[in-house]
C-alpha positions in Angstrom: -67.6 16.8 73.8 -64.0 16.6 73.1 -62.2 19.5 74.7 -58.8 18.0 74.7 -57.4 19.7 71.6 -56.9 23.4 71.5 -57.1 23.6 67.7 -54.4 25.5 65.9 -53.0 26.6 69.3 -55.9 28.9 69.9 -57.2 29.5 73.4 -59.3 32.0 75.3 -56.9 32.6 78.2 -57.9 35.4 80.4 -60.9 36.5 78.3 -64.5 37.3 79.3 -67.3 35.9 77.3 -71.1 35.9 77.5 -73.4 33.2 76.3 -77.0 34.2 75.5 -79.0 31.0 75.5 -82.4 30.1 76.9 -81.7 26.4 77.4 -79.8 26.1 80.7 -78.3 22.7 79.8 -76.9 24.0 76.5 -75.7 27.3 78.1 -73.9 25.4 80.8 -72.4 23.0 78.3 -71.1 25.9 76.3 -69.8 27.7 79.4 -67.9 24.6 80.5 -66.4 24.3 77.0 -65.3 27.9 77.0 -63.8 27.6 80.4 -62.0 24.4 79.3 -60.5 26.5 76.5 -59.1 29.0 79.0 -61.8 31.7 79.4 -61.3 33.5 82.7 -65.0 34.6 83.0 -68.1 33.2 81.3 -71.5 34.8 82.0 -74.8 33.5 80.9 -78.1 35.2 80.1 -81.3 33.4 79.2 -83.3 36.3 77.7 -82.8 39.6 75.9 -83.4 41.9 78.8 -81.0 40.0 81.0 -78.4 39.9 78.3 -78.6 43.7 77.6 -78.3 44.4 81.3 -75.2 42.3 81.7 -73.6 43.8 78.6 -74.2 47.3 80.0 -72.6 46.2 83.4 -69.5 44.4 82.2 -67.2 44.4 79.2 -66.9 41.2 77.2 -64.3 40.1 74.7 -66.8 38.0 72.7 -70.3 36.5 72.8 -72.1 33.3 71.7 -75.8 34.0 70.9 -78.6 31.6 70.3 -80.7 33.0 67.5 -84.1 32.3 69.2 -84.7 33.0 72.8 -88.1 31.7 74.1 -89.7 32.5 70.7 -88.0 35.9 70.4 -85.1 36.8 68.2 -81.8 37.8 69.7 -81.4 40.7 67.3 -81.5 43.5 69.9 -78.5 41.9 71.7 -76.6 41.4 68.5 -77.2 45.0 67.4 -76.0 46.2 70.9 -72.8 44.1 70.6 -72.1 45.4 67.1 -72.6 49.0 68.4 -70.0 48.6 71.2 -67.6 46.5 69.1 -67.9 43.1 70.8 -67.5 40.2 68.3 -70.0 37.4 68.4 -71.2 34.3 66.6 -74.7 32.7 66.5 -75.6 29.2 67.4 -78.8 27.7 66.2 -80.7 24.5 65.5 -81.9 25.9 62.2 -80.0 25.4 59.0 -80.9 28.7 57.4 -79.5 32.1 57.9 -82.8 33.5 56.7 -83.9 33.7 60.3 -81.5 36.6 60.8 -82.1 40.1 59.6 -80.0 40.9 56.5 -77.6 43.2 58.4 -76.7 40.3 60.8 -76.2 37.6 58.2 -72.6 38.5 57.9 -71.8 37.0 61.3 -70.8 33.4 61.7 -73.4 30.8 62.4 -72.8 27.4 64.0 -75.3 24.6 64.0 -76.2 22.8 67.2 -74.8 20.6 68.4 -71.7 22.8 68.2 -68.4 21.4 67.2 -66.0 22.6 70.0 -63.0 23.1 67.9 -64.9 25.0 65.2 -66.4 27.3 67.9 -63.0 27.9 69.4 -61.4 28.7 66.0 -64.2 31.1 65.1 -64.2 32.9 68.5 -60.4 33.3 68.3 -60.6 34.6 64.8 -63.3 37.1 65.7 -61.4 38.3 68.7 -58.1 38.7 66.7 -59.9 40.6 63.9 -61.5 42.9 66.5 -58.2 43.6 68.2 -56.5 44.3 64.8 -59.1 46.9 63.8 
């Protein structure tokens, strides 16, 4: 993964993010990437219950969510993040948004393997939009 360019001058300096991903290797790779882009704190959760608990315990600036977690859909986590105003994007190996409930299809979806610059740009845009609201 190329983490050398901080596209369009964006970075995640000082921000806290959470990755909800059941594949440890993918989660660690995403975590390393977010830290390389300046995130101060990156937490990881591998299932829905763990993610909801962490979200209740700490505030996050943004989240990266795998659509499917061990056969379950990440929808409860996404709805909780929406409720508390934390921006997020989905990552998935599936090319269709149809896996998402209609009310969540408005959120950005990146296909695995994730393009680092594209993820950084989207996260920064989401965070900036949330701060502007």
